[in-house]
N, C-alpha and C positions, 0 to 999 in steps of 0.2 A: 405723561409729559408733565414735569415740573416747572412753573414758570421761572424763567431766569436764570436756568441750570443747563449746563451741557451734558448730554447723555452719551456714555459709551456704549456701543451695541457692537455685537458679533452676528453677523448673517452668514448663511452657507447656500451656496448655488449647487443643486443637484441636477444634472442634465440625462436627459435619454432622447435616442435620435435627436430630434430638431427642437425638443421640448425643455424647458426649465420648471420647476416646481417652484409656485408662488403662492403664498397667502393671498385671500381677497381682502380688500380693506374698503371702507366706505366713508367720505368726507359728506357730512350733512350739510354742511354749510355751501359748498361747492355744488352738491348733489352729482357727486361724479364718486366712481371707483376707481381703485388704484392696487396695483400688485407688488408684493416685496418678497424675496426671499425667506425662509423661516431663520429664526435667531432671536436674542434679546438681548439683555443688560449684562454687562461685564460687572461681576462683583469686585468689591474692595479685595485686593489680594490675589485676583484670578486673572490667568493669563487668557488672552483673547481666545486662542485656540482650545483651551477648555472651557471657556464659555459656550462656544459654538457646539461642541459637545454635549455639553451640560443640557443647553437649552432644547437641541434635537431630543435628546432622551425623554426631558419633562414634558416637552409639547406633543409629540407624536410615538414616543416609547418607542423611538427607532437609535440603533447603534450604527457607528460610521466609521469609515476607514479611509485611508490616505486623504486626508486633510492637508489640503495644501493654502497658502496664503496666498491672495490675487493682489491686494492693494486696500488703501485705507480713502474714502470718501469723506470730506467734511459737509455736512448737509444743514442747511438753513431752509426751513420750510414752514408753512401754513397749514395747519391741520383743524378743520372745525373752528375757524376762526382764531386760532391762538398760534403764535410764532414758535417755533421750536427750533434746537440746535442739537446737533448730534455729530458724533466720531465715529465712523462707521467702519470697523475692519471686516474685510469680505474674503471668505475662503469658499472653496470648491471641495466637494468631497463624496464619496461613493456609500450608498448605503450597504450594510451588511448583509441585510435581508433583500433579495432581488425582487422579493415580490411588490414590493412599493413602487416599482417601475411599471407595474402592470395594474394600477388602480388609477383610474381618471380624475378622480376628485375623494378627497376624504376630508376628515375633521381634525384639528389639532385643539389641543386645551391649553389656555394661559395659566398662569400660577394663581390666578385670582378666580379661576374657574369658569371665564369665559370661553365660548367656543369661536374657533374661526375654520373658514374655509379654504382647504389647500387644493390647488388644481394644476395640473400640466399643461401650460401655454407655449404655443410657438413663439419663438423667438422673432419670427418676422412680424407678428403681430405689435411687438413692441417697436421693432424697427420701422413699420410703415404708421406707427400713430395710432393704430386699431385700440391699444390698451396702453396704459400709463405703467411704467416700472419705474418703482422707487427704491433706495433714494435716485436724486437726478445723477446723471454722469454713471449710473451703474451700467448701462451697455456698451458707454465708452471704455468703462474698465474691462468688461467682459471682450470686447473686441480687441482691445491692447495685448491683453494677454493669449489671444488666438484661442479662447476657450473651445475645446473641445467637445462638441454636442452630442456625438455618436458613440458612446461609451459601452453600451451594451447590445 
């Protein structure tokens, strides 16, 4: 996060049965975990759909197909005591390699080399408030689009 800048992101929802794939994050100031679909920054001159394909390839070495735009969320938030502002383009897609749907959790890697944990979480965990899905309003966008959860 760069202070005073709006960041453009593209994230991708992958679903399997009643689960979605999310990266686990931790806010040390709030002492709370949060969960966000995989994705990352859109580079200058890059379309958001191309960014989400690239980010998935870079972070977990996976190819995706059936990439579908769901909507955009403007997100102003506080993370580790700092205010952030981002415009998030949200996509839905499928993995080309179906084995990703059978792994309960695995690791991804950021471009700076840091490792993060990816897990399949039930949408009901987020709907019932047991886990926090970010960006805020993502559940509304998923519900509004009639997100099909049982693809495989």
